[in-house]
GUDOSE-45993 format. One record per residue (C-alpha): residue number from 1; residue in three letters; x, y, z. Coordinates in nm, 2 decimals, decimal comma. Layout:
BEGIN
<site num="NUM" residuo="ALA" X="X" Y="Y" Z="Z"/>
...
//
This chain:
BEGIN
<site num="1" residuo="UNK" X="-0,03" Y="-0,66" Z="1,91"/>
<site num="2" residuo="UNK" X="-0,07" Y="-0,95" Z="1,68"/>
<site num="3" residuo="UNK" X="-0,30" Y="-0,98" Z="1,38"/>
<site num="4" residuo="UNK" X="-0,44" Y="-1,30" Z="1,31"/>
<site num="5" residuo="UNK" X="-0,37" Y="-1,48" Z="0,99"/>
<site num="6" residuo="UNK" X="-0,74" Y="-1,44" Z="0,89"/>
<site num="7" residuo="UNK" X="-0,73" Y="-1,07" Z="0,92"/>
<site num="8" residuo="UNK" X="-0,40" Y="-1,06" Z="0,72"/>
<site num="9" residuo="UNK" X="-0,56" Y="-1,24" Z="0,44"/>
<site num="10" residuo="UNK" X="-0,85" Y="-0,99" Z="0,44"/>
<site num="11" residuo="UNK" X="-0,60" Y="-0,71" Z="0,42"/>
<site num="12" residuo="UNK" X="-0,43" Y="-0,89" Z="0,15"/>
<site num="13" residuo="UNK" X="-0,76" Y="-0,90" Z="-0,04"/>
<site num="14" residuo="UNK" X="-0,81" Y="-0,53" Z="-0,01"/>
<site num="15" residuo="UNK" X="-0,46" Y="-0,47" Z="-0,15"/>
<site num="16" residuo="UNK" X="-0,52" Y="-0,70" Z="-0,45"/>
<site num="17" residuo="UNK" X="-0,86" Y="-0,53" Z="-0,52"/>
<site num="18" residuo="UNK" X="-0,69" Y="-0,18" Z="-0,51"/>
<site num="19" residuo="UNK" X="-0,43" Y="-0,30" Z="-0,74"/>
<site num="20" residuo="UNK" X="-0,70" Y="-0,48" Z="-0,97"/>
<site num="21" residuo="UNK" X="-0,89" Y="-0,14" Z="-0,98"/>
<site num="22" residuo="UNK" X="-0,60" Y="0,07" Z="-1,10"/>
<site num="23" residuo="UNK" X="-0,44" Y="-0,21" Z="-1,32"/>
<site num="24" residuo="UNK" X="-0,20" Y="-0,17" Z="-1,51"/>
<site num="25" residuo="UNK" X="-0,09" Y="0,13" Z="-1,32"/>
<site num="26" residuo="UNK" X="0,20" Y="0,06" Z="-1,06"/>
<site num="27" residuo="UNK" X="0,20" Y="0,26" Z="-0,72"/>
<site num="28" residuo="UNK" X="0,44" Y="0,30" Z="-0,44"/>
<site num="29" residuo="UNK" X="0,41" Y="0,11" Z="-0,11"/>
<site num="30" residuo="UNK" X="0,30" Y="0,44" Z="0,07"/>
<site num="31" residuo="UNK" X="-0,01" Y="0,49" Z="-0,16"/>
<site num="32" residuo="UNK" X="-0,12" Y="0,14" Z="-0,11"/>
<site num="33" residuo="UNK" X="-0,09" Y="0,18" Z="0,27"/>
<site num="34" residuo="UNK" X="-0,29" Y="0,50" Z="0,27"/>
<site num="35" residuo="UNK" X="-0,55" Y="0,34" Z="0,07"/>
<site num="36" residuo="UNK" X="-0,61" Y="0,05" Z="0,30"/>
<site num="37" residuo="UNK" X="-0,52" Y="0,26" Z="0,62"/>
<site num="38" residuo="UNK" X="-0,23" Y="0,05" Z="0,73"/>
<site num="39" residuo="UNK" X="0,12" Y="0,11" Z="0,83"/>
<site num="40" residuo="UNK" X="0,37" Y="0,11" Z="0,55"/>
<site num="41" residuo="UNK" X="0,61" Y="-0,13" Z="0,69"/>
<site num="42" residuo="UNK" X="0,32" Y="-0,39" Z="0,76"/>
<site num="43" residuo="UNK" X="0,18" Y="-0,33" Z="0,40"/>
<site num="44" residuo="UNK" X="0,53" Y="-0,38" Z="0,27"/>
<site num="45" residuo="UNK" X="0,55" Y="-0,70" Z="0,46"/>
<site num="46" residuo="UNK" X="0,23" Y="-0,82" Z="0,31"/>
<site num="47" residuo="UNK" X="0,30" Y="-0,70" Z="-0,04"/>
<site num="48" residuo="UNK" X="0,64" Y="-0,92" Z="0,00"/>
<site num="49" residuo="UNK" X="0,41" Y="-1,22" Z="0,09"/>
<site num="50" residuo="UNK" X="0,20" Y="-1,16" Z="-0,21"/>
<site num="51" residuo="UNK" X="0,51" Y="-1,13" Z="-0,45"/>
<site num="52" residuo="UNK" X="0,63" Y="-1,49" Z="-0,33"/>
<site num="53" residuo="UNK" X="0,29" Y="-1,61" Z="-0,43"/>
<site num="54" residuo="UNK" X="0,33" Y="-1,44" Z="-0,77"/>
<site num="55" residuo="UNK" X="0,01" Y="-1,22" Z="-0,73"/>
<site num="56" residuo="UNK" X="0,20" Y="-0,91" Z="-0,74"/>
<site num="57" residuo="UNK" X="0,50" Y="-0,77" Z="-0,93"/>
<site num="58" residuo="UNK" X="0,75" Y="-0,54" Z="-0,77"/>
<site num="59" residuo="UNK" X="0,90" Y="-0,25" Z="-0,98"/>
<site num="60" residuo="UNK" X="1,24" Y="-0,14" Z="-0,85"/>
<site num="61" residuo="UNK" X="1,32" Y="0,11" Z="-1,14"/>
<site num="62" residuo="UNK" X="1,17" Y="0,43" Z="-1,24"/>
<site num="63" residuo="UNK" X="1,03" Y="0,50" Z="-1,60"/>
<site num="64" residuo="UNK" X="1,37" Y="0,62" Z="-1,71"/>
<site num="65" residuo="UNK" X="1,53" Y="0,28" Z="-1,61"/>
<site num="66" residuo="UNK" X="1,73" Y="0,42" Z="-1,30"/>
<site num="67" residuo="UNK" X="1,70" Y="0,19" Z="-0,98"/>
<site num="68" residuo="UNK" X="1,51" Y="0,32" Z="-0,69"/>
<site num="69" residuo="UNK" X="1,72" Y="0,32" Z="-0,37"/>
<site num="70" residuo="UNK" X="1,47" Y="0,29" Z="-0,11"/>
<site num="71" residuo="UNK" X="1,14" Y="0,28" Z="-0,29"/>
<site num="72" residuo="UNK" X="0,93" Y="0,01" Z="-0,48"/>
<site num="73" residuo="UNK" X="0,61" Y="0,03" Z="-0,70"/>
<site num="74" residuo="UNK" X="0,38" Y="-0,25" Z="-0,73"/>
<site num="75" residuo="UNK" X="0,12" Y="-0,37" Z="-0,96"/>
<site num="76" residuo="UNK" X="-0,09" Y="-0,68" Z="-0,99"/>
<site num="77" residuo="UNK" X="0,06" Y="-0,95" Z="-1,20"/>
<site num="78" residuo="UNK" X="-0,11" Y="-1,04" Z="-1,53"/>
<site num="79" residuo="UNK" X="-0,20" Y="-1,38" Z="-1,41"/>
<site num="80" residuo="UNK" X="-0,37" Y="-1,23" Z="-1,10"/>
<site num="81" residuo="UNK" X="-0,54" Y="-0,97" Z="-1,31"/>
<site num="82" residuo="UNK" X="-0,68" Y="-1,21" Z="-1,54"/>
<site num="83" residuo="UNK" X="-0,80" Y="-1,45" Z="-1,27"/>
<site num="84" residuo="UNK" X="-0,98" Y="-1,15" Z="-1,10"/>
<site num="85" residuo="UNK" X="-1,14" Y="-1,05" Z="-1,42"/>
<site num="86" residuo="UNK" X="-1,29" Y="-1,39" Z="-1,48"/>
<site num="87" residuo="UNK" X="-1,44" Y="-1,39" Z="-1,12"/>
<site num="88" residuo="UNK" X="-1,58" Y="-1,04" Z="-1,17"/>
<site num="89" residuo="UNK" X="-1,77" Y="-1,14" Z="-1,50"/>
//
């Protein structure tokens, strides 16, 4: 089953809003997928597209500096955060 580009954009908006609401905290892909009620692989694909647009930042290391082998944490980019903040004021 295919999802239209319009619906993908709306799901991306949900992702960005969720990351905005918890900024500057970074969360795992699975947590984002659970929040928006979507499949983890689909969510990761959308997050990677948002990363290409410089709207989200991928964190591949844990707080101790050790790289994650199969996981990534995500947070809203500073540029996107300040843009969202201006829109909400």
